[in-house]
NUTORKE-366902 format. One line per 8 residues: for each residue x, y, z of N, C-alpha, C, O. Coordinates in Angstrom, 2 decimals. Layout:
% NUTORKE-366902
X,Y,Z,X,Y,Z,X,Y,Z,X,Y,Z | ...
//
This chain:
% NUTORKE-366902
-19.01,-9.28,80.36,-20.08,-10.14,79.88,-21.11,-10.30,80.99,-20.75,-10.64,82.11 | -22.37,-10.07,80.69,-23.40,-10.08,81.72,-23.98,-11.45,81.99,-24.65,-11.63,83.00 | -23.75,-12.43,81.13,-24.40,-13.72,81.30,-23.91,-14.48,82.52,-24.59,-15.40,82.97 | -22.75,-14.14,83.07,-22.21,-14.84,84.23,-22.66,-14.23,85.55,-22.20,-14.66,86.61 | -23.53,-13.25,85.51,-23.99,-12.58,86.73,-25.29,-13.22,87.20,-26.24,-13.35,86.43 | -25.32,-13.62,88.46,-26.52,-14.21,89.04,-27.50,-13.09,89.36,-27.23,-12.25,90.22 | -28.64,-13.08,88.67,-29.65,-12.05,88.85,-30.88,-12.55,89.60,-31.77,-11.76,89.94 | -30.95,-13.85,89.85,-32.19,-14.41,90.35,-32.12,-14.99,91.76,-33.09,-14.88,92.51
-31.03,-15.60,92.13,-30.95,-16.27,93.42,-30.99,-15.26,94.55,-30.18,-14.33,94.58 | -31.92,-15.42,95.49,-31.93,-14.51,96.64,-30.60,-14.61,97.40,-30.07,-15.70,97.59 | -30.09,-13.47,97.82,-28.81,-13.44,98.53,-29.02,-13.81,100.00,-29.95,-13.33,100.65 | -28.14,-14.65,100.49,-28.15,-15.03,101.90,-27.28,-14.04,102.67,-26.10,-13.90,102.35 | -27.84,-13.35,103.66,-27.03,-12.40,104.43,-25.76,-13.04,105.00,-24.74,-12.36,105.12 | -25.82,-14.32,105.36,-24.64,-15.01,105.88,-23.52,-15.10,104.86,-22.34,-15.11,105.22 | -23.88,-15.17,103.58,-22.87,-15.25,102.52,-22.10,-13.95,102.37,-21.02,-13.92,101.79 | -22.67,-12.86,102.90,-22.01,-11.56,102.80,-21.05,-11.29,103.95,-20.33,-10.29,103.94
-21.03,-12.19,104.93,-20.14,-12.00,106.09,-18.70,-11.86,105.61,-18.22,-12.66,104.81 | -18.04,-10.85,106.09,-16.66,-10.60,105.72,-16.49,-9.83,104.42,-15.37,-9.46,104.07 | -17.58,-9.58,103.70,-17.50,-8.87,102.42,-17.99,-7.43,102.51,-17.83,-6.66,101.56 | -18.58,-7.07,103.64,-19.21,-5.75,103.75,-18.21,-4.61,103.54,-18.49,-3.69,102.78 | -17.06,-4.64,104.21,-16.07,-3.56,104.07,-15.55,-3.49,102.64,-15.37,-2.40,102.09 | -15.31,-4.64,102.03,-14.83,-4.67,100.64,-15.88,-4.09,99.70,-15.55,-3.37,98.75 | -17.16,-4.39,99.97,-18.24,-3.86,99.14,-18.31,-2.34,99.24,-18.27,-1.64,98.23 | -18.42,-1.81,100.48,-18.61,-0.37,100.66,-17.39,0.44,100.22,-17.52,1.63,99.93
-16.22,-0.18,100.16,-15.02,0.51,99.67,-15.14,0.84,98.18,-14.40,1.67,97.66 | -16.07,0.20,97.49,-16.27,0.41,96.06,-17.43,1.36,95.77,-17.87,1.48,94.63 | -17.92,2.03,96.81,-19.10,2.90,96.67,-18.75,4.33,97.04,-18.12,4.58,98.07 | -19.15,5.27,96.19,-18.98,6.70,96.46,-20.28,7.21,97.09,-21.29,7.35,96.40 | -20.23,7.47,98.39,-21.42,7.94,99.11,-21.35,9.44,99.40,-22.02,9.93,100.31 | -20.55,10.17,98.64,-20.34,11.60,98.90,-21.60,12.44,98.67,-21.65,13.58,99.13 | -22.60,11.91,97.98,-23.84,12.66,97.74,-24.73,12.72,98.97,-25.77,13.37,98.95 | -24.34,12.05,100.05,-25.13,12.08,101.28,-26.19,11.01,101.30,-26.36,10.28,100.33
-26.93,10.92,102.41,-27.89,9.83,102.59,-29.05,9.84,101.58,-29.62,8.79,101.30 | -29.40,11.01,101.05,-30.51,11.07,100.11,-30.08,11.01,98.65,-30.91,10.87,97.76 | -28.78,11.13,98.40,-28.27,11.13,97.03,-27.97,9.74,96.52,-28.10,8.75,97.25 | -27.55,9.67,95.27,-27.15,8.39,94.68,-25.78,7.99,95.22,-24.86,8.80,95.26 | -25.67,6.74,95.63,-24.40,6.18,96.05,-23.89,5.38,94.86,-24.43,4.32,94.54 | -22.87,5.89,94.21,-22.43,5.33,92.94,-21.39,4.23,93.10,-20.43,4.36,93.86 | -21.61,3.16,92.38,-20.69,2.04,92.34,-19.49,2.46,91.51,-19.64,2.90,90.38 | -18.29,2.33,92.08,-17.08,2.81,91.41,-16.24,1.68,90.81,-15.24,1.95,90.14
-16.62,0.45,91.02,-15.87,-0.68,90.46,-16.48,-1.09,89.12,-17.12,-0.27,88.46 | -16.30,-2.31,88.74,-16.75,-2.79,87.43,-18.26,-2.70,87.28,-19.02,-2.93,88.23 | -18.68,-2.37,86.06,-20.11,-2.34,85.73,-20.34,-3.15,84.46,-19.42,-3.38,83.68 | -21.57,-3.59,84.28,-21.94,-4.26,83.04,-22.23,-3.18,82.00,-22.25,-1.99,82.33 | -22.45,-3.57,80.76,-22.57,-2.62,79.66,-23.68,-1.59,79.86,-23.56,-0.47,79.34 | -24.73,-1.92,80.57,-25.82,-0.96,80.75,-25.72,-0.19,82.06,-26.65,0.50,82.45 | -24.58,-0.31,82.75,-24.30,0.54,83.89,-24.48,-0.03,85.27,-24.12,0.63,86.25 | -25.02,-1.24,85.41,-25.21,-1.82,86.73,-23.88,-2.35,87.27,-23.11,-2.97,86.54
-23.62,-2.08,88.55,-22.41,-2.57,89.17,-22.49,-4.06,89.43,-23.58,-4.60,89.65 | -21.34,-4.72,89.41,-21.32,-6.12,89.80,-20.20,-6.37,90.78,-19.16,-5.71,90.75 | -20.43,-7.33,91.66,-19.58,-7.59,92.82,-19.34,-9.10,92.91,-20.28,-9.89,92.80 | -18.10,-9.49,93.11,-17.78,-10.91,93.22,-17.99,-11.37,94.65,-17.40,-10.85,95.59 | -18.84,-12.36,94.79,-19.18,-12.93,96.09,-18.83,-14.41,96.01,-19.60,-15.22,95.48 | -17.68,-14.76,96.54,-17.19,-16.14,96.37,-16.85,-16.36,94.91,-16.06,-15.61,94.33 | -17.44,-17.38,94.31,-17.21,-17.67,92.90,-18.29,-17.08,92.01,-18.28,-17.30,90.80 | -19.21,-16.33,92.59,-20.36,-15.82,91.85,-20.32,-14.31,91.72,-19.97,-13.60,92.66
-20.67,-13.82,90.54,-20.84,-12.39,90.32,-22.30,-12.05,90.59,-23.20,-12.72,90.07 | -22.55,-11.02,91.39,-23.91,-10.60,91.69,-24.03,-9.11,91.42,-23.03,-8.39,91.42 | -25.24,-8.65,91.20,-25.47,-7.23,90.97,-25.28,-6.47,92.27,-25.81,-6.85,93.31 | -24.51,-5.39,92.20,-24.13,-4.64,93.40,-25.32,-4.07,94.14,-25.31,-4.06,95.38 | -26.34,-3.59,93.45,-27.48,-3.00,94.15,-28.23,-4.06,94.96,-28.85,-3.73,95.98 | -28.20,-5.32,94.53,-28.83,-6.39,95.30,-28.06,-6.63,96.60,-28.67,-6.90,97.64 | -26.74,-6.53,96.54,-25.91,-6.69,97.74,-26.22,-5.57,98.73,-26.40,-5.82,99.92 | -26.29,-4.33,98.23,-26.59,-3.18,99.10,-27.93,-3.37,99.80,-28.07,-3.05,100.98
-28.91,-3.87,99.07,-30.25,-4.12,99.62,-30.17,-5.06,100.83,-30.74,-4.78,101.88 | -29.44,-6.16,100.66,-29.32,-7.16,101.73,-28.47,-6.62,102.88,-28.78,-6.87,104.05 | -27.40,-5.89,102.57,-26.58,-5.31,103.63,-27.36,-4.30,104.47,-27.01,-4.04,105.62 | -28.42,-3.73,103.89,-29.27,-2.79,104.62,-30.29,-3.53,105.50,-31.14,-2.90,106.13 | -30.21,-4.86,105.54,-31.10,-5.64,106.39,-32.41,-6.01,105.74,-33.35,-6.43,106.42 | -32.50,-5.86,104.45,-33.74,-6.15,103.73,-33.67,-7.53,103.09,-32.59,-8.07,102.86 | -34.83,-8.09,102.81,-34.92,-9.40,102.16,-35.35,-9.18,100.72,-36.31,-8.46,100.44 | -34.63,-9.81,99.80,-35.03,-9.80,98.40,-35.70,-11.15,98.13,-35.03,-12.18,98.09
-37.00,-11.11,97.94,-37.78,-12.34,97.80,-37.59,-12.97,96.43,-37.36,-12.28,95.43 | -37.70,-14.29,96.39,-37.57,-15.04,95.14,-38.62,-14.53,94.14,-39.78,-14.32,94.49 | -38.18,-14.35,92.91,-39.07,-13.90,91.86,-39.22,-12.39,91.78,-39.89,-11.87,90.88 | -38.61,-11.68,92.71,-38.70,-10.22,92.71,-37.38,-9.62,92.22,-36.33,-10.26,92.31 | -37.46,-8.40,91.71,-36.28,-7.66,91.26,-36.28,-6.31,91.94,-37.27,-5.92,92.56 | -35.18,-5.59,91.83,-35.08,-4.26,92.42,-35.15,-3.21,91.31,-34.43,-3.30,90.31 | -36.01,-2.23,91.51,-36.18,-1.13,90.57,-35.50,0.10,91.16,-35.70,0.43,92.33 | -34.70,0.78,90.36,-34.03,2.02,90.78,-35.02,3.18,90.63,-35.35,3.56,89.50
-35.48,3.74,91.71,-36.40,4.88,91.62,-35.68,6.12,91.11,-36.32,7.04,90.61 | -34.37,6.14,91.24,-33.57,7.28,90.79,-33.20,7.17,89.31,-32.66,8.11,88.74 | -33.48,6.02,88.70,-33.15,5.76,87.29,-31.65,5.82,87.02,-31.24,6.14,85.91 | -30.83,5.51,88.03,-29.37,5.51,87.87,-28.88,4.09,88.12,-28.79,3.67,89.27 | -28.55,3.34,87.07,-28.15,1.94,87.25,-26.97,1.73,88.18,-26.91,0.70,88.85 | -26.02,2.66,88.24,-24.84,2.50,89.09,-25.13,2.82,90.56,-24.25,2.64,91.40 | -26.32,3.29,90.88,-26.66,3.65,92.26,-26.91,2.39,93.09,-27.61,1.47,92.67 | -26.31,2.36,94.29,-26.52,1.25,95.21,-27.12,1.72,96.54,-27.10,0.98,97.52
-27.66,2.93,96.56,-28.33,3.43,97.78,-29.61,2.61,97.96,-30.51,2.71,97.13 | -29.71,1.82,99.04,-30.90,0.98,99.20,-32.20,1.77,99.31,-33.28,1.23,99.08 | -32.09,3.05,99.66,-33.30,3.88,99.75,-33.76,4.36,98.39,-34.82,4.99,98.28 | -33.00,4.09,97.35,-33.39,4.40,95.97,-33.88,3.15,95.25,-34.09,3.18,94.03 | -34.06,2.07,95.98,-34.48,0.80,95.40,-35.83,0.40,95.96,-36.16,0.68,97.11 | -36.61,-0.26,95.12,-37.89,-0.79,95.57,-38.05,-2.19,94.97,-37.73,-2.42,93.80 | -38.54,-3.12,95.78,-38.74,-4.49,95.33,-40.03,-4.56,94.51,-41.09,-4.16,94.98 | -39.92,-5.07,93.28,-41.07,-5.14,92.37,-41.02,-6.46,91.61,-40.02,-7.17,91.64
-42.10,-6.76,90.91,-42.08,-7.90,89.99,-41.36,-7.46,88.71,-41.18,-6.27,88.48 | -40.96,-8.42,87.90,-40.32,-8.08,86.63,-41.27,-7.28,85.76,-40.85,-6.34,85.08 | -42.55,-7.63,85.78,-43.55,-6.90,84.98,-43.61,-5.43,85.41,-43.64,-4.54,84.57 | -43.64,-5.19,86.72,-43.67,-3.81,87.21,-42.39,-3.07,86.83,-42.44,-1.89,86.50 | -41.27,-3.76,86.87,-40.00,-3.14,86.52,-39.98,-2.73,85.05,-39.52,-1.64,84.71 | -40.46,-3.60,84.19,-40.52,-3.28,82.76,-41.44,-2.10,82.54,-41.13,-1.20,81.74 | -42.57,-2.08,83.22,-43.52,-0.98,83.06,-42.91,0.35,83.50,-43.11,1.37,82.85 | -42.17,0.34,84.60,-41.60,1.59,85.10,-40.48,2.11,84.21,-40.16,3.30,84.25
-39.89,1.25,83.40,-38.82,1.69,82.49,-39.33,2.72,81.50,-38.56,3.55,81.02 | -40.62,2.69,81.19,-41.16,3.62,80.20,-41.26,5.05,80.70,-41.43,5.96,79.89 | -41.15,5.26,82.00,-41.31,6.61,82.53,-40.05,6.99,83.29,-39.83,6.55,84.41 | -39.23,7.80,82.67,-38.02,8.26,83.33,-37.71,9.68,82.90,-38.51,10.30,82.20 | -36.56,10.18,83.31,-36.27,11.59,83.06,-36.10,11.91,81.58,-36.13,13.08,81.21 | -35.91,10.89,80.72,-35.79,11.15,79.29,-37.16,11.28,78.63,-37.25,11.59,77.45 | -38.21,11.05,79.38,-39.56,11.12,78.85,-39.99,12.57,78.80,-40.15,13.21,79.84 | -40.17,13.10,77.58,-40.52,14.51,77.43,-42.02,14.76,77.46,-42.45,15.91,77.60
-42.83,13.72,77.32,-44.28,13.92,77.28,-44.88,14.07,78.67,-45.91,14.72,78.83 | -44.23,13.48,79.67,-44.80,13.47,81.01,-45.73,12.30,81.24,-46.28,12.16,82.33 | -45.91,11.45,80.23,-46.78,10.29,80.34,-46.00,9.03,79.98,-45.25,9.03,79.00 | -46.18,7.99,80.75,-45.54,6.71,80.45,-46.08,6.17,79.13,-47.29,6.13,78.90 | -45.15,5.73,78.26,-45.53,5.12,77.00,-45.84,6.09,75.88,-46.27,5.67,74.80 | -45.63,7.37,76.11,-45.95,8.40,75.11,-44.68,9.16,74.75,-43.95,9.62,75.63 | -44.43,9.28,73.45,-43.26,10.04,73.01,-43.57,10.74,71.69,-44.52,10.39,70.99 | -42.75,11.73,71.37,-42.91,12.52,70.16,-42.11,11.87,69.03,-40.93,11.59,69.20
-42.76,11.63,67.91,-42.08,11.10,66.73,-41.68,12.28,65.86,-42.54,12.91,65.24 | -40.39,12.59,65.81,-39.92,13.77,65.07,-40.22,13.65,63.58,-40.60,14.63,62.94 | -40.04,12.46,63.04,-40.26,12.27,61.61,-41.73,12.45,61.23,-42.06,13.13,60.26 | -42.61,11.84,62.00,-44.05,11.91,61.72,-44.68,13.19,62.26,-45.78,13.57,61.86 | -43.97,13.84,63.18,-44.45,15.06,63.82,-45.80,14.86,64.51,-46.72,15.68,64.42 | -45.88,13.72,65.20,-47.09,13.38,65.96,-46.67,12.63,67.22,-45.57,12.10,67.31 | -47.58,12.59,68.18,-47.36,11.83,69.40,-47.65,10.37,69.11,-48.62,10.05,68.41 | -46.83,9.48,69.64,-47.06,8.05,69.47,-47.19,7.39,70.84,-46.66,7.88,71.84
-47.91,6.30,70.85,-48.14,5.58,72.10,-47.80,4.11,71.92,-48.10,3.51,70.88 | -47.18,3.54,72.94,-46.90,2.11,72.95,-46.82,1.66,74.40,-46.64,2.47,75.32 | -46.96,0.37,74.59,-46.91,-0.21,75.93,-45.81,-1.26,75.93,-45.77,-2.12,75.05 | -44.93,-1.20,76.90,-43.90,-2.22,77.05,-44.44,-3.28,77.98,-44.92,-2.99,79.07 | -44.36,-4.53,77.53,-44.92,-5.63,78.31,-43.84,-6.65,78.66,-42.76,-6.66,78.06 | -44.15,-7.47,79.61,-43.26,-8.59,79.99,-44.13,-9.81,80.19,-44.63,-10.06,81.29 | -44.32,-10.56,79.14,-45.15,-11.76,79.20,-44.25,-12.99,79.18,-43.41,-13.12,78.29 | -44.41,-13.87,80.12,-43.65,-15.10,80.14,-42.15,-14.89,80.19,-41.38,-15.68,79.64
-41.72,-13.82,80.85,-40.30,-13.55,80.97,-39.69,-12.86,79.76,-38.49,-12.58,79.76 | -40.49,-12.59,78.73,-39.99,-11.92,77.53,-40.63,-10.55,77.44,-41.83,-10.40,77.67 | -39.83,-9.57,77.09,-40.38,-8.22,76.96,-40.68,-7.93,75.50,-40.07,-8.50,74.60 | -41.62,-7.04,75.29,-42.01,-6.63,73.94,-42.80,-5.35,74.01,-43.05,-4.81,75.08 | -43.20,-4.87,72.84,-43.97,-3.64,72.76,-45.30,-3.89,72.06,-45.38,-4.70,71.14 | -46.32,-3.19,72.51,-47.61,-3.18,71.82,-47.78,-1.77,71.27,-47.83,-0.81,72.03 | -47.88,-1.65,69.96,-48.02,-0.36,69.29,-49.46,0.11,69.43,-50.40,-0.62,69.11 | -49.65,1.34,69.90,-50.99,1.89,70.09,-51.27,3.06,69.14,-52.30,3.71,69.27
-50.38,3.31,68.22,-50.64,4.28,67.16,-50.19,5.69,67.42,-49.65,6.03,68.48 | -50.44,6.53,66.40,-50.16,7.97,66.47,-51.41,8.69,66.96,-52.53,8.24,66.74 | -51.20,9.82,67.63,-52.31,10.56,68.21,-52.10,12.06,68.03,-50.95,12.51,67.95 | -53.18,12.84,67.97,-53.06,14.27,67.71,-52.49,15.07,68.89,-52.00,16.19,68.69 | -52.54,14.52,70.08,-52.01,15.23,71.26,-51.38,14.22,72.20,-51.66,13.02,72.13 | -50.53,14.72,73.09,-49.92,13.81,74.06,-50.97,13.26,75.02,-50.86,12.13,75.49 | -51.99,14.06,75.31,-53.06,13.60,76.20,-53.84,12.45,75.56,-54.20,11.49,76.24 | -54.11,12.56,74.24,-54.83,11.49,73.54,-53.99,10.21,73.53,-54.52,9.12,73.71
-52.69,10.35,73.32,-51.80,9.19,73.35,-51.78,8.57,74.74,-51.80,7.34,74.88 | -51.74,9.41,75.78,-51.74,8.91,77.16,-53.05,8.19,77.48,-53.05,7.20,78.20 | -54.16,8.70,76.93,-55.45,8.03,77.12,-55.42,6.63,76.49,-55.95,5.68,77.06 | -54.79,6.51,75.32,-54.70,5.21,74.66,-53.91,4.22,75.52,-54.29,3.06,75.65 | -52.81,4.68,76.12,-52.01,3.83,77.00,-52.84,3.42,78.21,-52.86,2.24,78.58 | -53.51,4.37,78.84,-54.33,4.07,80.02,-55.45,3.10,79.68,-55.77,2.21,80.47 | -56.05,3.28,78.50,-57.13,2.37,78.08,-56.60,0.95,77.92,-57.25,-0.02,78.32 | -55.42,0.83,77.31,-54.84,-0.51,77.12,-54.62,-1.18,78.47,-54.99,-2.34,78.65
-54.01,-0.45,79.43,-53.77,-1.04,80.75,-55.08,-1.36,81.45,-55.16,-2.36,82.17 | -56.10,-0.54,81.26,-57.40,-0.76,81.89,-57.95,-2.13,81.52,-58.51,-2.83,82.37 | -57.78,-2.51,80.26,-58.32,-3.80,79.79,-57.38,-4.96,80.10,-57.84,-6.02,80.53 | -56.10,-4.78,79.88,-55.17,-5.91,79.93,-54.54,-6.19,81.28,-54.02,-7.29,81.49 | -54.57,-5.26,82.18,-53.90,-5.46,83.46,-54.78,-4.92,84.58,-54.57,-3.80,85.04 | -55.77,-5.72,85.03,-56.67,-5.22,86.07,-55.95,-4.70,87.31,-56.44,-3.78,87.96 | -54.79,-5.25,87.65,-54.03,-4.77,88.80,-53.41,-3.41,88.57,-52.95,-2.77,89.52 | -53.39,-2.97,87.31,-52.79,-1.67,86.98,-53.85,-0.66,86.60,-53.56,0.31,85.90
-55.06,-0.86,87.05,-56.14,0.03,86.64,-56.02,1.43,87.20,-56.83,2.30,86.87 | -55.02,1.66,88.04,-54.79,3.02,88.51,-53.81,3.77,87.61,-53.60,4.97,87.80 | -53.22,3.09,86.62,-52.27,3.72,85.70,-53.02,4.68,84.79,-53.74,4.24,83.89 | -52.87,5.95,85.00,-53.51,6.95,84.16,-55.02,7.00,84.30,-55.70,7.55,83.43 | -55.56,6.44,85.38,-57.01,6.35,85.52,-57.69,7.70,85.49,-58.83,7.82,85.04 | -56.99,8.74,85.96,-57.59,10.07,85.96,-57.82,10.58,84.55,-58.56,11.55,84.35 | -57.20,9.94,83.56,-57.36,10.36,82.17,-58.59,9.75,81.51,-59.01,10.19,80.45 | -59.16,8.73,82.14,-60.23,7.97,81.50,-61.62,8.37,81.97,-61.90,8.43,83.17
-62.47,8.63,81.01,-63.88,8.82,81.30,-64.55,7.44,81.24,-63.92,6.47,80.83 | -65.80,7.37,81.65,-66.52,6.10,81.54,-66.63,5.67,80.07,-66.57,4.48,79.77 | -66.78,6.64,79.17,-66.85,6.32,77.74,-65.52,5.73,77.26,-65.51,4.81,76.45 | -64.40,6.27,77.76,-63.09,5.72,77.41,-62.97,4.27,77.85,-62.46,3.43,77.11 | -63.44,3.98,79.06,-63.34,2.61,79.58,-64.16,1.65,78.72,-63.71,0.54,78.42 | -65.36,2.07,78.33,-66.20,1.23,77.47,-65.57,1.06,76.10,-65.62,-0.03,75.53 | -64.98,2.12,75.56,-64.31,2.04,74.26,-63.12,1.08,74.33,-62.86,0.34,73.38 | -62.41,1.10,75.44,-61.26,0.21,75.60,-61.72,-1.24,75.61,-61.08,-2.10,75.00
-62.81,-1.52,76.30,-63.35,-2.88,76.34,-63.78,-3.30,74.94,-63.53,-4.43,74.53 | -64.44,-2.39,74.20,-64.86,-2.70,72.83,-63.65,-3.00,71.94,-63.71,-3.91,71.11 | -62.58,-2.24,72.11,-61.41,-2.38,71.24,-60.59,-3.63,71.56,-60.19,-4.35,70.65 | -60.34,-3.89,72.85,-59.42,-4.95,73.21,-60.07,-6.10,73.98,-59.38,-7.07,74.32 | -61.35,-6.03,74.24,-62.00,-7.09,75.00,-61.85,-6.87,76.49,-61.43,-5.80,76.93 | -62.19,-7.87,77.26,-62.08,-7.74,78.72,-63.40,-7.29,79.31,-64.43,-7.31,78.65 | -63.35,-6.89,80.57,-64.54,-6.46,81.28,-64.36,-5.06,81.83,-63.28,-4.72,82.32 | -65.39,-4.26,81.75,-65.35,-2.94,82.38,-65.52,-3.13,83.88,-66.31,-3.96,84.32
-64.78,-2.37,84.64,-64.89,-2.50,86.10,-65.37,-1.20,86.69,-65.53,-1.10,87.90
//
């Protein structure tokens, strides 16, 4: 059951004293320093390792981060750049906001289009576009429709981010012409930058 796992409280390095050997004994590091270090003990249903620290269950990759001498700041989460939930290699982790983490979930090795938020609908036989959002701690999807090409669908995603997330204006920016940016403002509001 995942509800008993503390996902938010920053870990105190002092709380890990005496637990380091027990922690690393549960990790397969045979892939070498650049490979995934896989958690071999208990995992939650979606594959993340968990580790008992005193009376609290914590996510194993968060422990690895702190054992590597890094600080996990309040309000931040760790994103697996390798897209392997059981990996605890701290060099495969990056500290991000929850919003950034949700956004990065859309682009992984299962993505056949090569563009975040774009996938092929087998039934409709067209490319579809959507944006995964995290507003107020809740995630959801914004449907951006069907498109004749994957590039057109990717442009729709980039246009949406251009208007709704000024800090993400580099997402797919190379796909947008000035006309696209103006069309995005007309469609969803906001300001052209």
